[in-house]
Residue frames as a rotation matrix with the C-alpha (Angstrom) as fourth column:
MET 1
-0.556 -0.231 0.798 129.17
0.802 -0.399 0.444 136.12
0.216 0.888 0.407 -4.29
SER 2
-0.583 0.313 -0.750 128.18
0.254 -0.807 -0.533 139.76
-0.772 -0.501 0.391 -3.82
TYR 3
0.243 0.779 0.578 125.28
0.923 -0.003 -0.384 141.32
-0.297 0.627 -0.720 -5.69
HIS 4
-0.782 -0.517 -0.349 126.20
0.347 -0.825 0.445 144.19
-0.518 0.227 0.825 -8.00
ILE 5
0.269 0.931 -0.246 123.37
0.308 -0.325 -0.894 146.47
-0.912 0.165 -0.375 -9.06
ASN 6
-0.869 -0.494 0.003 123.27
0.123 -0.211 0.970 146.89
-0.478 0.844 0.244 -12.82
TYR 7
0.028 0.957 -0.288 120.40
-0.118 -0.283 -0.952 148.62
-0.993 0.060 0.105 -14.61
ASN 8
-0.690 -0.340 -0.639 121.64
-0.640 -0.124 0.758 147.78
-0.337 0.932 -0.132 -18.10
PHE 9
-0.912 0.384 0.147 119.30
0.410 0.872 0.267 144.78
-0.026 0.304 -0.952 -18.25
VAL 10
-0.123 0.902 -0.413 116.35
0.520 -0.296 -0.801 147.02
-0.845 -0.314 -0.433 -17.37
TRP 11
-0.015 0.086 -0.996 117.06
-0.584 -0.810 -0.061 149.38
-0.812 0.581 0.062 -20.24
LEU 12
-0.907 -0.361 -0.216 117.74
-0.388 0.518 0.762 146.46
-0.163 0.775 -0.610 -22.56
TYR 13
-0.717 0.693 -0.073 114.28
0.634 0.693 0.343 145.00
0.289 0.200 -0.936 -21.85
PHE 14
-0.859 0.364 -0.361 112.50
-0.031 -0.740 -0.672 148.24
-0.512 -0.566 0.646 -21.07
ASP 15
-0.670 0.655 -0.349 109.97
-0.565 -0.145 0.812 147.56
0.481 0.741 0.468 -23.84
LYS 16
-0.446 0.502 -0.741 108.50
0.537 0.812 0.227 144.87
0.716 -0.297 -0.632 -21.59
PHE 17
-0.646 0.175 -0.743 107.98
0.652 -0.381 -0.656 147.45
-0.398 -0.908 0.132 -18.84
TYR 18
-0.852 0.291 -0.434 106.55
-0.405 -0.892 0.198 150.07
-0.330 0.345 0.879 -21.18
LEU 19
-0.549 0.667 -0.503 104.16
-0.376 0.340 0.862 147.67
0.746 0.663 0.065 -22.92
GLY 20
-0.532 0.328 -0.780 103.26
0.723 0.656 -0.217 146.16
0.441 -0.679 -0.586 -19.56
LEU 21
-0.796 0.231 -0.559 102.29
0.229 -0.740 -0.632 149.59
-0.560 -0.632 0.536 -18.25
LEU 22
-0.723 0.546 -0.422 100.11
-0.682 -0.471 0.560 150.22
0.107 0.693 0.713 -21.30
LEU 23
-0.479 0.548 -0.686 98.39
0.118 0.814 0.568 146.86
0.870 0.191 -0.455 -20.84
ALA 24
-0.673 0.207 -0.710 97.75
0.737 0.116 -0.665 147.64
-0.055 -0.971 -0.231 -17.16
LEU 25
-0.804 0.377 -0.460 96.12
-0.283 -0.923 -0.261 150.95
-0.523 -0.080 0.849 -18.13
GLU 26
-0.600 0.592 -0.538 93.99
-0.583 0.136 0.801 149.21
0.547 0.794 0.264 -20.75
LEU 27
-0.539 0.379 -0.752 92.85
0.526 0.849 0.051 146.55
0.658 -0.368 -0.657 -18.31
ALA 28
-0.740 0.234 -0.631 91.94
0.518 -0.401 -0.756 149.18
-0.429 -0.886 0.176 -15.72
ALA 29
-0.787 0.433 -0.439 90.07
-0.549 -0.817 0.177 151.36
-0.282 0.380 0.881 -18.23
VAL 30
-0.518 0.611 -0.599 88.03
-0.347 0.490 0.800 148.53
0.782 0.622 -0.042 -19.74
SER 31
-0.566 0.263 -0.782 87.26
0.670 0.700 -0.249 147.02
0.481 -0.664 -0.572 -16.35
ILE 32
-0.789 0.286 -0.544 86.07
0.289 -0.609 -0.738 150.26
-0.543 -0.740 0.398 -14.80
LEU 33
-0.708 0.581 -0.402 83.82
-0.699 -0.491 0.520 150.97
0.105 0.649 0.754 -17.80
ILE 34
-0.332 0.584 -0.741 82.18
-0.004 0.784 0.620 147.57
0.943 0.209 -0.258 -17.53
GLY 35
-0.631 0.043 -0.774 82.18
0.754 0.270 -0.599 147.81
0.184 -0.962 -0.203 -13.74
ALA 36
-0.919 0.314 -0.240 80.49
-0.225 -0.915 -0.334 151.23
-0.324 -0.253 0.912 -13.97
ALA 37
-0.445 0.788 -0.426 77.70
-0.615 0.078 0.785 149.74
0.651 0.611 0.450 -16.09
ILE 38
-0.279 0.290 -0.915 77.25
0.504 0.856 0.117 146.93
0.817 -0.429 -0.385 -13.55
GLY 39
-0.792 -0.126 -0.597 77.43
0.604 -0.301 -0.738 149.32
-0.086 -0.945 0.315 -10.61
PHE 40
-0.869 0.485 -0.097 74.98
-0.493 -0.866 0.083 151.83
-0.044 0.119 0.992 -12.08
ALA 41
-0.284 0.790 -0.543 72.40
-0.352 0.441 0.825 149.18
0.892 0.426 0.153 -13.00
LEU 42
-0.218 0.156 -0.963 72.59
0.719 0.694 -0.050 147.60
0.660 -0.703 -0.263 -9.56
ALA 43
-0.944 -0.100 -0.314 72.52
0.290 -0.705 -0.647 150.99
-0.157 -0.702 0.695 -7.83
LEU 44
-0.622 0.781 -0.063 69.26
-0.681 -0.499 0.535 151.78
0.386 0.376 0.842 -9.62
ALA 45
-0.066 0.579 -0.812 67.89
0.089 0.814 0.574 148.39
0.994 -0.035 -0.105 -8.59
HIS 46
-0.554 -0.221 -0.803 68.86
0.781 0.198 -0.593 149.13
0.290 -0.955 0.063 -5.01
VAL 47
-0.965 0.125 -0.232 67.41
-0.019 -0.910 -0.414 152.65
-0.263 -0.395 0.880 -4.90
ASP 48
-0.483 0.803 -0.349 64.29
-0.876 -0.446 0.185 152.25
-0.007 0.395 0.919 -7.05
GLY 49
-0.484 0.243 -0.841 63.68
-0.303 0.855 0.421 148.50
0.821 0.459 -0.340 -6.99
PRO 50
0.648 0.762 0.001 61.59
-0.338 0.286 0.897 146.31
0.682 -0.581 0.443 -4.68
ARG 51
0.579 -0.392 0.715 62.88
-0.778 -0.004 0.628 144.94
-0.243 -0.920 -0.307 -1.41
TRP 52
0.793 -0.268 0.547 64.00
0.236 0.963 0.129 141.61
-0.561 0.027 0.827 -2.90
SER 53
0.702 -0.567 0.430 66.21
0.441 -0.128 -0.888 143.40
0.559 0.814 0.160 -5.46
ARG 54
0.512 -0.516 0.687 67.83
-0.698 -0.716 -0.017 145.46
0.500 -0.471 -0.727 -2.71
ARG 55
0.660 -0.242 0.712 68.62
-0.470 0.606 0.642 142.26
-0.586 -0.758 0.286 -0.84
LEU 56
0.811 -0.363 0.458 70.17
0.563 0.696 -0.446 140.68
-0.157 0.620 0.769 -3.92
VAL 57
0.593 -0.600 0.537 72.31
0.030 -0.650 -0.759 143.74
0.805 0.466 -0.367 -4.59
THR 58
0.531 -0.367 0.764 73.40
-0.841 -0.339 0.422 143.88
0.104 -0.866 -0.489 -0.95
GLY 59
0.786 -0.206 0.583 74.31
-0.032 0.928 0.371 140.20
-0.618 -0.311 0.723 -1.06
TYR 60
0.746 -0.513 0.424 76.41
0.578 0.185 -0.795 140.70
0.329 0.838 0.435 -4.20
VAL 61
0.510 -0.547 0.664 78.21
-0.384 -0.835 -0.393 143.70
0.770 -0.055 -0.636 -2.73
GLU 62
0.578 -0.263 0.773 78.95
-0.784 0.085 0.615 142.01
-0.227 -0.961 -0.157 0.60
PHE 63
0.840 -0.251 0.482 80.14
0.255 0.965 0.058 138.78
-0.480 0.074 0.874 -1.01
ILE 64
0.659 -0.595 0.461 82.47
0.544 -0.046 -0.838 140.35
0.520 0.802 0.294 -3.58
ARG 65
0.469 -0.479 0.742 83.90
-0.452 -0.852 -0.265 143.03
0.759 -0.211 -0.616 -1.31
ASN 66
0.528 -0.254 0.810 84.76
-0.790 0.204 0.578 140.50
-0.312 -0.945 -0.093 1.38
GLN 67
0.863 -0.309 0.400 86.68
0.396 0.906 -0.153 138.19
-0.315 0.290 0.904 -0.95
PRO 68
-0.050 -0.933 -0.356 90.39
-0.014 -0.356 0.934 138.60
-0.999 0.052 0.005 -1.80
LEU 69
0.480 0.224 -0.848 90.77
-0.773 -0.350 -0.530 139.69
-0.415 0.910 0.005 -5.42
LEU 70
-0.551 -0.769 -0.326 93.37
-0.835 0.500 0.232 136.98
-0.016 0.400 -0.917 -6.01
LEU 71
-0.674 0.377 0.635 90.89
0.034 0.874 -0.484 134.30
-0.738 -0.305 -0.603 -4.94
LEU 72
0.412 0.886 -0.215 88.29
-0.149 -0.167 -0.975 135.67
-0.899 0.433 0.063 -7.36
VAL 73
0.104 -0.476 -0.873 90.87
-0.976 -0.216 0.001 135.70
-0.189 0.853 -0.487 -10.17
TYR 74
-0.886 -0.455 0.091 91.60
-0.442 0.887 0.132 132.01
-0.141 0.077 -0.987 -9.64
LEU 75
-0.374 0.827 0.421 87.92
0.107 0.489 -0.866 131.17
-0.921 -0.278 -0.271 -9.25
VAL 76
0.545 0.615 -0.570 86.92
-0.448 -0.361 -0.818 132.79
-0.709 0.701 0.079 -12.54
PHE 77
0.009 -0.621 -0.783 89.93
-1.000 -0.006 -0.007 131.53
0.000 0.783 -0.621 -14.51
TYR 78
-0.871 -0.437 -0.222 90.08
-0.434 0.899 -0.066 127.96
0.229 0.039 -0.973 -13.23
GLY 79
-0.791 0.540 0.288 86.79
0.041 0.515 -0.856 127.25
-0.611 -0.665 -0.429 -11.47
VAL 80
0.038 0.904 -0.426 84.06
-0.532 -0.342 -0.774 128.67
-0.846 0.256 0.468 -13.70
PRO 81
-0.100 -0.075 -0.992 85.27
-0.979 0.183 0.085 127.06
0.176 0.980 -0.091 -16.98
SER 82
-0.938 -0.304 -0.169 85.58
-0.274 0.945 -0.180 123.65
0.214 -0.123 -0.969 -15.32
VAL 83
-0.596 0.791 0.134 81.98
0.170 0.288 -0.942 123.83
-0.784 -0.539 -0.306 -14.10
GLY 84
0.190 0.753 -0.630 80.44
-0.459 -0.500 -0.735 125.60
-0.868 0.428 0.250 -17.09
GLY 85
0.246 -0.132 0.960 82.22
0.590 0.807 -0.040 123.59
-0.769 0.576 0.276 -19.76
PHE 86
0.894 -0.012 0.447 83.48
0.378 -0.513 -0.770 126.61
0.239 0.858 -0.455 -21.73
LYS 87
0.051 -0.966 -0.252 86.83
0.957 -0.025 0.290 128.34
-0.287 -0.256 0.923 -22.14
TYR 88
0.957 0.048 0.287 88.14
0.153 -0.921 -0.359 131.88
0.247 0.388 -0.888 -22.36
ASN 89
0.146 -0.988 0.044 91.62
0.525 0.040 -0.850 133.31
0.839 0.147 0.524 -22.40
ASN 90
-0.263 -0.345 -0.901 93.42
0.965 -0.074 -0.253 134.93
0.020 -0.936 0.353 -19.50
VAL 91
-0.977 -0.078 0.197 92.68
0.097 -0.991 0.087 138.49
0.188 0.104 0.977 -20.67
THR 92
-0.231 0.971 0.066 88.94
-0.230 -0.121 0.966 137.91
0.945 0.208 0.251 -20.86
SER 93
0.204 0.276 -0.939 88.97
0.730 0.596 0.334 136.10
0.652 -0.754 -0.080 -17.53
PHE 94
-0.595 -0.514 -0.618 90.80
0.801 -0.445 -0.401 138.90
-0.069 -0.733 0.676 -15.75
ILE 95
-0.887 0.324 0.329 88.61
-0.188 -0.904 0.385 141.64
0.422 0.280 0.862 -17.23
ILE 96
0.082 0.947 -0.310 85.50
0.089 0.302 0.949 139.76
0.993 -0.105 -0.060 -16.12
THR 97
0.079 -0.117 -0.990 86.90
0.937 0.347 0.034 139.37
0.340 -0.930 0.137 -12.62
LEU 98
-0.818 -0.484 -0.312 88.09
0.564 -0.781 -0.268 142.96
-0.114 -0.395 0.912 -12.27
SER 99
-0.667 0.652 0.361 84.81
-0.206 -0.627 0.751 144.31
0.716 0.427 0.552 -13.69
VAL 100
0.306 0.792 -0.528 82.70
0.350 0.422 0.836 142.32
0.885 -0.441 -0.148 -11.25
TYR 101
-0.133 -0.473 -0.871 85.05
0.987 0.020 -0.162 143.30
0.094 -0.881 0.464 -8.43
SER 102
-0.968 -0.247 0.036 84.97
0.245 -0.969 -0.042 147.01
0.045 -0.032 0.998 -9.27
GLY 103
-0.364 0.912 0.188 81.21
-0.011 -0.206 0.978 146.87
0.931 0.354 0.085 -9.82
ALA 104
0.206 0.426 -0.881 80.71
0.835 0.393 0.386 145.88
0.510 -0.815 -0.275 -6.19
TYR 105
-0.497 -0.440 -0.748 82.45
0.764 -0.631 -0.137 149.08
-0.411 -0.639 0.650 -5.08
LEU 106
-0.979 0.104 0.177 80.83
0.024 -0.798 0.602 151.29
0.204 0.593 0.779 -7.71
VAL 107
-0.139 0.969 -0.204 77.36
0.654 0.244 0.716 150.18
0.744 -0.034 -0.668 -6.61
GLU 108
0.175 0.183 -0.967 77.84
0.956 -0.267 0.122 151.97
-0.236 -0.946 -0.222 -3.32
ILE 109
-0.780 -0.508 -0.366 79.36
0.392 -0.852 0.348 155.03
-0.489 0.128 0.863 -5.01
PHE 110
-0.831 0.501 0.240 76.49
0.058 -0.351 0.935 155.39
0.553 0.791 0.262 -7.46
ARG 111
0.006 0.860 -0.510 73.87
0.838 0.274 0.472 154.59
0.546 -0.430 -0.719 -4.84
ALA 112
-0.159 -0.143 -0.977 75.16
0.802 -0.596 -0.043 157.42
-0.576 -0.790 0.210 -2.67
GLY 113
-0.964 -0.238 -0.118 75.19
0.117 -0.780 0.615 159.69
-0.239 0.579 0.780 -5.71
LEU 114
-0.528 0.840 0.127 71.58
0.348 0.078 0.934 158.86
0.775 0.537 -0.334 -6.63
GLU 115
0.213 0.633 -0.744 70.41
0.945 0.060 0.321 159.40
0.248 -0.772 -0.585 -3.08
ALA 116
-0.479 -0.484 -0.732 72.20
0.658 -0.750 0.065 162.77
-0.580 -0.451 0.678 -2.99
VAL 117
-0.713 0.294 0.636 69.98
0.450 -0.504 0.737 164.21
0.538 0.812 0.227 -5.75
PRO 118
-0.931 0.364 -0.021 67.86
-0.221 -0.610 -0.760 166.93
-0.289 -0.704 0.649 -4.09
ARG 119
-0.442 0.849 0.291 64.19
0.711 0.529 -0.464 166.08
-0.547 0.002 -0.837 -3.86
GLY 120
0.161 0.511 -0.845 63.33
-0.073 -0.847 -0.526 169.50
-0.984 0.146 -0.099 -5.22
GLN 121
-0.603 -0.435 -0.668 65.02
-0.688 -0.140 0.712 168.72
-0.404 0.889 -0.215 -8.53
LEU 122
-0.939 0.292 0.181 63.00
0.336 0.893 0.299 165.54
-0.074 0.342 -0.937 -8.92
ASP 123
-0.100 0.952 -0.289 59.77
0.652 -0.157 -0.741 167.37
-0.751 -0.263 -0.606 -8.07
ALA 124
-0.059 0.010 -0.998 60.65
-0.487 -0.873 0.021 170.08
-0.871 0.488 0.057 -10.59
GLY 125
-0.919 -0.314 -0.237 61.17
-0.363 0.444 0.819 167.42
-0.152 0.839 -0.522 -13.23
LYS 126
-0.613 0.773 0.161 57.77
0.744 0.634 -0.211 165.93
-0.265 -0.009 -0.964 -12.52
ALA 127
0.006 0.661 -0.751 56.20
0.279 -0.722 -0.633 169.38
-0.960 -0.206 -0.189 -12.60
ILE 128
-0.208 -0.126 -0.970 57.40
-0.762 -0.601 0.241 170.06
-0.613 0.789 0.029 -16.15
GLY 129
0.688 0.713 -0.135 56.18
-0.650 0.524 -0.550 166.66
-0.321 0.466 0.824 -17.34
LEU 130
-0.267 -0.837 -0.477 59.38
-0.923 0.365 -0.125 164.66
0.279 0.407 -0.870 -17.58
THR 131
0.702 0.434 -0.565 58.96
-0.326 0.901 0.287 160.89
0.633 -0.017 0.774 -17.70
PRO 132
0.881 -0.396 0.258 60.85
-0.114 0.351 0.930 158.70
-0.458 -0.849 0.264 -15.20
GLY 133
0.443 -0.741 0.505 63.42
0.878 0.473 -0.077 157.90
-0.182 0.477 0.860 -17.92
GLN 134
0.362 -0.273 0.891 63.88
0.405 -0.815 -0.414 161.57
0.840 0.511 -0.184 -18.75
ARG 135
0.868 -0.042 0.494 64.25
-0.436 -0.539 0.721 162.47
0.236 -0.841 -0.486 -15.08
LEU 136
0.737 -0.639 0.220 66.94
0.371 0.655 0.658 159.81
-0.565 -0.403 0.720 -14.79
LEU 137
0.270 -0.649 0.712 68.78
0.956 0.090 -0.280 161.03
0.117 0.756 0.644 -17.86
TYR 138
0.072 -0.183 0.980 68.51
0.398 -0.896 -0.196 164.79
0.915 0.404 0.009 -17.44
VAL 139
0.587 0.216 0.780 68.15
-0.532 -0.624 0.573 165.28
0.610 -0.751 -0.252 -13.68
ARG 140
0.943 -0.120 0.312 69.48
-0.211 0.511 0.833 162.36
-0.259 -0.851 0.457 -11.65
MET 141
0.674 -0.706 0.217 72.47
0.738 0.639 -0.216 161.18
0.014 0.305 0.952 -13.70
PRO 142
0.269 -0.632 0.727 74.20
0.220 -0.694 -0.686 164.60
0.938 0.344 -0.047 -14.12
THR 143
0.509 -0.040 0.860 73.95
-0.754 -0.503 0.423 165.30
0.416 -0.863 -0.286 -10.39
MET 144
0.955 -0.140 0.262 74.99
-0.017 0.854 0.520 161.75
-0.297 -0.501 0.813 -9.50
PHE 145
0.580 -0.775 0.252 78.04
0.663 0.270 -0.698 162.02
0.473 0.572 0.671 -11.75
ARG 146
0.206 -0.500 0.841 79.20
-0.257 -0.857 -0.447 165.27
0.944 -0.124 -0.304 -10.14
VAL 147
0.627 0.096 0.773 78.73
-0.776 -0.012 0.631 163.92
0.070 -0.995 0.067 -6.63
SER 148
0.930 -0.157 0.333 80.38
0.071 0.964 0.256 160.56
-0.361 -0.214 0.908 -7.41
LEU 149
0.805 -0.593 -0.013 83.37
-0.088 -0.098 -0.991 161.81
0.586 0.799 -0.131 -9.40
PRO 150
0.144 -0.819 0.555 85.85
-0.956 -0.259 -0.135 162.11
0.254 -0.511 -0.821 -6.47
ALA 151
0.228 -0.006 0.974 85.13
-0.556 0.820 0.135 158.55
-0.799 -0.572 0.184 -5.35
LEU 152
0.973 0.124 0.193 85.29
0.092 0.560 -0.823 157.34
-0.210 0.819 0.534 -8.96
SER 153
0.553 -0.833 -0.015 88.76
-0.611 -0.392 -0.688 158.88
0.567 0.389 -0.726 -9.30
ASN 154
-0.088 -0.581 0.809 90.01
-0.960 0.267 0.087 157.02
-0.266 -0.769 -0.581 -6.25
GLN 155
0.525 0.378 0.763 88.45
-0.243 0.925 -0.291 153.79
-0.815 -0.033 0.578 -7.49
PHE 156
0.971 -0.186 -0.152 90.15
-0.120 0.172 -0.978 154.04
0.208 0.967 0.144 -10.89
VAL 157
0.137 -0.971 0.194 93.58
-0.869 -0.212 -0.447 154.57
0.475 -0.108 -0.873 -9.32
SER 158
-0.055 -0.095 0.994 92.97
-0.772 0.635 0.018 151.63
-0.633 -0.767 -0.108 -6.99
LEU 159
0.819 0.435 0.374 91.85
-0.098 0.749 -0.655 149.49
-0.565 0.500 0.656 -9.92
PHE 160
0.691 -0.654 -0.308 94.99
-0.518 -0.151 -0.842 150.40
0.504 0.742 -0.443 -11.86
LYS 161
-0.246 -0.805 0.540 97.12
-0.968 0.171 -0.186 149.09
0.057 -0.569 -0.821 -8.99
ASP 162
0.228 0.427 0.875 94.99
-0.533 0.807 -0.255 145.93
-0.815 -0.408 0.412 -8.80
THR 163
0.850 0.084 -0.520 95.99
-0.516 0.337 -0.788 145.04
0.109 0.938 0.329 -12.36
SER 164
-0.179 -0.981 0.077 99.30
-0.968 0.162 -0.194 143.83
0.178 -0.109 -0.978 -10.92
ILE 165
-0.081 0.226 0.971 97.47
-0.536 0.812 -0.233 140.65
-0.841 -0.539 0.055 -9.88
ALA 166
0.834 0.399 -0.380 97.08
-0.515 0.321 -0.795 139.78
-0.196 0.859 0.474 -13.58
SER 167
-0.077 -0.955 -0.288 100.69
-0.971 0.138 -0.197 138.60
0.228 0.264 -0.937 -13.43
VAL 168
-0.402 -0.047 0.915 99.51
-0.527 0.829 -0.189 135.34
-0.749 -0.558 -0.358 -11.80
LEU 169
0.610 0.644 0.462 97.72
0.086 0.526 -0.846 134.55
-0.788 0.556 0.265 -15.09
ALA 170
-0.251 -0.853 0.458 100.93
0.690 0.174 0.702 135.18
-0.679 0.492 0.545 -17.08
MET 171
0.769 0.465 0.438 99.58
0.638 -0.596 -0.488 138.41
0.035 0.655 -0.755 -18.56
PRO 172
-0.122 -0.976 0.179 102.48
0.958 -0.163 -0.236 140.62
0.259 0.143 0.955 -19.69
GLU 173
0.826 0.374 0.422 101.56
0.244 -0.912 0.330 143.69
0.508 -0.170 -0.844 -17.63
LEU 174
0.417 -0.730 0.541 104.02
-0.586 -0.671 -0.454 145.73
0.695 -0.128 -0.708 -15.57
THR 175
0.378 -0.259 0.889 104.43
-0.837 0.315 0.448 143.43
-0.396 -0.913 -0.098 -12.56
TYR 176
0.883 -0.046 0.466 104.85
0.192 0.943 -0.270 140.44
-0.427 0.329 0.842 -14.87
ALA 177
0.726 -0.660 0.192 107.65
0.008 -0.271 -0.963 142.32
0.687 0.700 -0.192 -16.68
ALA 178
0.213 -0.644 0.735 109.43
-0.929 -0.367 -0.053 142.90
0.304 -0.671 -0.676 -13.38
LYS 179
0.539 0.049 0.841 108.94
-0.494 0.827 0.269 139.26
-0.682 -0.560 0.470 -12.39
TRP 180
0.972 -0.181 0.148 110.27
0.226 0.564 -0.794 138.13
0.061 0.806 0.589 -15.79
LEU 181
0.440 -0.855 0.276 113.44
-0.384 -0.457 -0.802 140.18
0.812 0.247 -0.529 -15.41
SER 182
0.194 -0.328 0.925 113.91
-0.977 0.026 0.214 138.97
-0.094 -0.944 -0.315 -11.85
THR 183
0.674 0.177 0.718 113.45
-0.267 0.963 0.014 135.31
-0.689 -0.201 0.696 -12.78
ASN 184
0.905 -0.226 0.360 115.30
0.425 0.503 -0.753 135.16
-0.012 0.834 0.551 -16.09
LYS 185
0.356 -0.806 0.473 118.08
0.152 -0.450 -0.880 137.69
0.922 0.385 -0.038 -15.57
PHE 186
0.190 -0.242 -0.952 118.32
0.942 0.317 0.108 137.56
0.275 -0.917 0.288 -11.76
ARG 187
-0.793 -0.379 0.477 117.94
0.291 -0.923 -0.250 141.34
0.536 -0.060 0.842 -11.52
THR 188
-0.078 0.844 -0.530 115.42
0.950 0.225 0.218 141.45
0.303 -0.486 -0.819 -8.68
ILE 189
-0.177 -0.041 -0.983 116.33
0.651 -0.755 -0.085 144.80
-0.738 -0.655 0.160 -7.12
GLU 190
-0.927 -0.242 -0.288 116.60
-0.042 -0.693 0.720 146.54
-0.374 0.679 0.632 -10.48
ALA 191
-0.712 0.688 0.137 113.35
0.465 0.316 0.827 145.08
0.526 0.653 -0.545 -11.79
TYR 192
0.158 0.871 -0.465 111.14
0.952 -0.009 0.307 146.08
0.263 -0.492 -0.830 -8.87
SER 193
-0.223 -0.274 -0.935 112.89
0.587 -0.804 0.096 149.37
-0.778 -0.528 0.340 -8.17
VAL 194
-0.996 -0.024 -0.091 111.92
-0.061 -0.571 0.819 150.44
-0.072 0.820 0.567 -11.70
ALA 195
-0.484 0.874 -0.051 108.39
0.541 0.344 0.767 148.97
0.688 0.344 -0.639 -11.69
GLY 196
-0.139 0.430 -0.892 107.54
0.964 -0.149 -0.222 150.62
-0.228 -0.891 -0.393 -8.36
PRO 197
-0.593 -0.111 -0.798 108.19
0.110 -0.992 0.056 154.22
-0.798 -0.055 0.600 -9.46
MET 198
-0.954 0.300 -0.004 106.38
-0.031 -0.086 0.996 153.52
0.298 0.950 0.092 -12.75
TYR 199
-0.192 0.909 -0.371 103.27
0.867 0.334 0.370 152.59
0.460 -0.251 -0.852 -10.76
LEU 200
-0.169 0.080 -0.982 103.74
0.792 -0.583 -0.183 155.60
-0.587 -0.809 0.035 -8.51
VAL 201
-0.850 -0.224 -0.477 104.20
-0.052 -0.865 0.499 158.17
-0.524 0.449 0.724 -11.28
THR 202
-0.809 0.587 0.018 101.37
0.145 0.169 0.975 156.76
0.569 0.792 -0.222 -13.39
GLY 203
-0.152 0.771 -0.618 99.04
0.968 0.243 0.064 156.64
0.199 -0.589 -0.783 -10.38
TYR 204
-0.312 -0.024 -0.950 99.75
0.491 -0.860 -0.139 160.28
-0.814 -0.510 0.280 -9.56
ALA 205
-0.981 -0.052 -0.188 99.28
-0.134 -0.521 0.843 161.25
-0.142 0.852 0.504 -13.23
ILE 206
-0.511 0.855 -0.091 95.88
0.552 0.407 0.728 159.55
0.659 0.322 -0.679 -13.33
PHE 207
-0.058 0.469 -0.881 94.94
0.973 -0.170 -0.155 161.16
-0.222 -0.867 -0.447 -10.03
ALA 208
-0.629 -0.261 -0.732 95.96
0.200 -0.965 0.171 164.64
-0.751 -0.039 0.659 -11.23
ALA 209
-0.959 0.282 0.011 94.08
-0.039 -0.169 0.985 164.28
0.280 0.944 0.173 -14.52
LEU 210
-0.257 0.916 -0.308 90.92
0.740 0.391 0.547 163.14
0.621 -0.088 -0.779 -12.77
ARG 211
-0.228 0.128 -0.965 91.20
0.798 -0.544 -0.260 165.96
-0.558 -0.829 0.022 -10.23
LEU 212
-0.934 -0.081 -0.349 91.15
-0.129 -0.833 0.538 168.43
-0.334 0.547 0.767 -13.14
LEU 213
-0.660 0.746 -0.095 88.01
0.192 0.289 0.938 166.69
0.727 0.600 -0.334 -14.40
GLU 214
-0.178 0.582 -0.794 86.48
0.981 0.165 -0.099 166.96
0.073 -0.797 -0.600 -10.93
ARG 215
-0.559 -0.080 -0.825 87.07
0.346 -0.927 -0.145 170.71
-0.754 -0.367 0.546 -10.84
ARG 216
-0.974 0.210 -0.091 85.53
-0.166 -0.379 0.911 171.03
0.157 0.901 0.403 -14.31
PHE 217
-0.283 0.919 -0.273 82.33
0.071 0.304 0.950 169.30
0.956 0.250 -0.151 -13.21
ALA 218
-0.914 -0.137 -0.382 82.33
0.377 0.064 -0.924 170.29
0.151 -0.989 -0.007 -9.53
VAL 219
0.126 0.986 -0.113 79.00
0.922 -0.075 0.380 170.93
0.366 -0.152 -0.918 -7.84
ARG 220
-0.641 -0.320 0.698 78.65
0.172 -0.946 -0.276 174.68
0.748 -0.057 0.661 -7.43
ARG 221
-0.104 0.574 -0.812 77.34
0.989 0.146 -0.023 175.83
0.106 -0.806 -0.583 -4.07
């Protein structure tokens, strides 16, 4: 029996693709916000903390970044609850995993941004009587943000693509919608040939929007 391409099923169930794309964007946005908090805190511990804290941060970064994301997803969803004796749903589990995963990359981005702050700015802050907390808030963080923004943009786009792994936990994001159509309606080519361009167009849209933000906050030389 020959295979006849028919996109009618895609349009009939396009709400699954559309809602799946929205869920993927939500997962990426929430995860990068939590991951940014983790990454910033650990970057401060690495830059300003004692030697033992730097070693702990380095260990966390090396361990997480050298593990496949899929393995971490299974570990958090199946392994941690069985050991800890508590339960959480698949959404919470995936957000935890993706946040911890992104945090390991954001540590290095923020660390580089903190170390890029000119020494003269810090000395000027001390000279006018700013406390360490004020120097962090008004001197170090604005400069760090401007320096780190290009890498943050790339990380967000990468994280958006990583949300496709949520399909293994039966989360109805975009890849799961394509898999559903392929499995239940046997429209494999149609399903993935629509999901692919949706990822591509959305990724470029995110990238373009963040590039505009980069130009708005670019470091002036």
